[in-house]
N, C-alpha and C positions, 0 to 999 in steps of 0.2 A: 252595166258591163257584165258580160258572161263570165261566170266563174269557171276557170279551167282546172280540172283535177288531173294531176300527173302522178304516175306510178312507175314501177321498175320496168314496165313495158313501153313507156312513152319514148318518143324519139329523142335522140341527143339534142337536136335543134330546139325542141320544145323546152327541155331542161336548161339549155344554154341561154335561151332568150328570157326564161323566167329568172335565172340568176342575174343576168345582165340588167333587167328592169330594176332589181333591188340594188345592184352594185353602183349604178350611175347616180343614185339619189344623193344630192348634195355635193357632188364633186365638180371640178372645173370642166369647162368645155374641152380643153385640151386633153384632160384625163379621160373624159367620155369618149373622145375620138380614138384614143389609144385602146381603151377597153373594147370599143366596137370593132376595131381592126383585129385585135387578138381573137375575139369571138368569131369573126368572119373567117379567119384562117381555119378554125376548127369546124364550123358549120358547113363551110364549102367542101370540106373533106368528108365529113361523116353524114351530112345531110339528114335524112329522115330515118337512118338506121336506129333501131331500138337501142337504148343506152346499155341494156344488159347484154348485148351482143358484142360490145366493144372490149377488146382485150389489149394488154400491154403492147403486143406486137403491132397493133394497128396505130397506137399513139407513136410508137417508135418509127413506123413507116412514114407518118406525117412529118415528124421532126427531121428524119433523114432526107425527105424530099425538099423540105424548106432549106435544109443545110446545103443541098446541092444547087437549088435554084428557087429563089423567091418569085412567085408568079407575078408580083407587081413590078419588081425591079429587073427581073431576069438575071440577077446576080446571086451569089451565095448569101444566105441570111446571116446576120451577125449573131454572135453568141448571146448577146443581150436580148435580141428578139426571140430567139429559140427558147431562152429561159422564161421569157414573159408568156409565150404561148403555152409552154408546159405548165407553168404555175396557174394560168387561167383554166387549163383543163383540170388540174388538181382541184381547184376551187369549185368548178362546176360539178364534178363527180362527188365531191364532199357535200355540196348543197343537196344533191339528189339523195345521198345516203341519209342526210339529216331529216329529209322530208318524205321518205318512202321506205319500203322494205329493201331497197337496193343497198347492198352492204359491201361493195368493192370500190377500190380506187385504182384503176389500171394505169393511171398516169403517175402515181406516186414515186415509183422507183425508176422511171425513165431517165436515162443519162444523156446529157448534151454532148455531142461529138467534141472531143478535145481540140481538134484542128479547125473548129469553126472560127471564122475571122472575128476579131475583136474591134469594136469601135474605140480606137485610142484617141485620147486628147493629149496634147502636149502643152507645155508652158512656153512662153515667149523666150527667145534667147536674149542675152544681154544687149546685143546689137539691135534687136527688134524693139526692146523696151526703150532704148535711146532714140530710135527712129520715131516711135509714136509720141514720145515726150517732146521731141524737137521739130516735129512736122506740123506746121499750121494747117488746121482743117476744122470744119464744124464737128467732126466726129471725135476730135482730140479730147475734149472735156469728158465725154462719156467713156472713152478708152482709158484715161488715167484714173477716173473714179473706179471703174471695174478692176483695173490692175492693182491699185493700191488700197482699195476697200473691199474688193471681192463681191460686188453686187452682181446679181444675175441680170440678163437683159430685161426681163419682166419687172425688175425692181428699179433699174435706173431710168426706164422710160417714164414712169409716173413720179419720179423724184422731184420734190418741190423745194424751193429755197427755205420754206418754213420747217423742213425736215432737218436742216443743218443748224447746229448750235455752234456758232462761231466763238462764243465765249469758252465753251467746254471742249472745243475741238472734236466734236462728235457728230455722227450722222445716224439718224433714226430710220431704220428700214421697217416701215409700218404698213406698206401697201404694195400692190403689184398689179399687173395688167393681165387680162385674159382675152383671148381672141374670140369675139362673138360673131364675126362674119368674115367674109373674104378680105375685107380691108378696114376693119374697125377693132380697136381695143376698148375694153371697159376697165375702169379702175375698180379694184376691190380692196377691202381692208385685209391686212395680213399678207403673208408671203406665200410661196409655193406650198409650204407645208403648214400654213396657217399661223406660224409663229413670227413675232416681231423680234428685232434685235437692235442693239446700239453698237456702232462701229467707231473706234477711234480714228481720227483723220491725221495722217502724218503732217507735220508742220509745213513742209514744202507744198503739199497738195492744198492745205488750208489757205496758204497765201495765193495759190492759183485760183481757188474758188472765190476768194475775196475780190480779186481783180476782175474775174469773169462776171461776178454779180454786178459790178458797177456798169457793165456794158449791156446787161440783159434787161429786156423789158417784158419777159415772159415769167409766169409763176413757176414754169417747169425749168429745171436746171439744164436739161438736155432736150430742148424743144426742137420742133421741126422748123423748116425755113420760114413758116408763117407764125412762129412763136407759139404754136399750139402743141398739143401732145402728138407724138408720132403715130402714124398709121403703120400697119405691117409693111406696106409698099414703100413708104418714105424711109422707114428704118432699114429696109433692105438696100435701098438706093444709097443711103448714107454710107454703108460699109463697102458697097461696090465702088463708090467714089473715093473713099479713103484708101482702099487697096490700089486703086488706079493711081492716085497721087503718090503713094509710097513707091510703087513700081517705077513711075516716071522719074521721081526725085532721085532714086538710087539706081537708075539705069546707067548704061555707059554714055559717054559724051555724045556719040553719034545717035544713039536711040533717044536721048533726052531732047534732041533738036526737033523731034516730032511733036505735033500739037498734043497737049494734054487732053483735048476734047476729042481726039481721034487716036486712041491708044493702040489701034490694030498693029500688031507686029512688035510692040514694046516687050522686051524680055522681062519676065517676072523675076526680079532680083530677090523677092521675098516670097515665101509661101503665102497662100491666102490666109489672111488674119481674120479670125472670127471672134465675136464677143465672148464665147465661152473660154477661149484661150486666155483671156485676161483673168478670168476667175480662177483658172487652173494655175496661172502664174502667181496669183495671190496666195493660193494654198501652198505652192512651192516655196514662196518667200517666208511664209509662216513656219514651215518645216525647217528651212535653212537657218532661220534666225533663232531657232530653239523654242518656239512656242509649243507648249504641250498639247496633246491631241484633244483633250476636253475643252481647252480654251479655243483651239482651232475649230472644233465642232460648233461652238457658240458663235464665233465670228463668221463662219461660213454659212450658218443657218441650216446645218444638216439635222434632220429629225432623228436620225439614227447614227450613233457614233461609229458604227461599222463602215459607213460611207467614208467618213474621215479617215478611219484606220486603213481602209483599202488604198487611199491616196498616199498616206504616210508610209505604208508598207511598200508600195511601188517605188516611192522615192528612196526609201532605205535600200531597196534592192539595187536601184540605179547607182546609188552612192557606193555600195559594196562592189558592184561590177567595175566601177572606175578604180577603186582601191586595189582590187585584185589585178586589174590590167597593169596598174603601175607597179605592183609587186612582181608580176611576171616579167616586165621589162627590166626591173632591177636584177632579178635572178639571171636573166639572159646575159647580163654583162660578165658573169663569171665564166660563161662558155664561149664568149667571143674572142 
């Protein structure tokens, strides 16, 4: 293989690809895809321009353009994506500085637009929790495990009965799945961040699992219709079906007379429920029940406590907003 020597006059694309080659070693397929996407945003913009000609104003121009319109979606880019692209740029320039006479990092002080949209996730409402608990469906067991134990999709898909200790009322999260092709998951040891954890199972859920196990013939707790591990497409269809059933079940009487297999025109009485909403619900319940942030970090499997803190801070702000609203209503009674 030809040895390529890069210096401060080499193109940005050359440095970006050199950095990427090292970055993707040992990381999951999903993470590799994300890294490739972030690098592509940068190389498509800067191309073969020499790295030493790039100034902060050029990075700022790219971030501004992505903030206005993402060329892939033709919608404004989320604040999360803008931060990821900026951080990737920082890392590429830093890599160049560490391996040549290049000594600047024009991406370091770039600011992300404050009004860039955020990808917000919400917890389920009390009504929605009651709906998923009380609505018979193949997705129900996965939904209640994620809601009351906080597992990610990639952790509940490979979950096996041997991972559940019925005597100790606990669940071991020791593996996850990664997508290796358009419609195939591979099971790998460890979780998203490589760490395993043990989750206490609430007694009501434990009884549900005991009952469900007597009917299951699969080694997977949440298997597909053929009692095997889900594929990406079967997992997607499972949640489409569950949302369809929820909407049909909680529709008006006139709408519910339509066939469940032909849901066109059925009013969506509930917002689309996604697996990550269950996990966010679990985090919210931990907060509301007084679980401290370090314990919550362990139970949620966050590698960095700042991730847990950001959720708790957001919930604290929401709680304060509700309290202030109640206070303002109380004060208004003196002026009425």
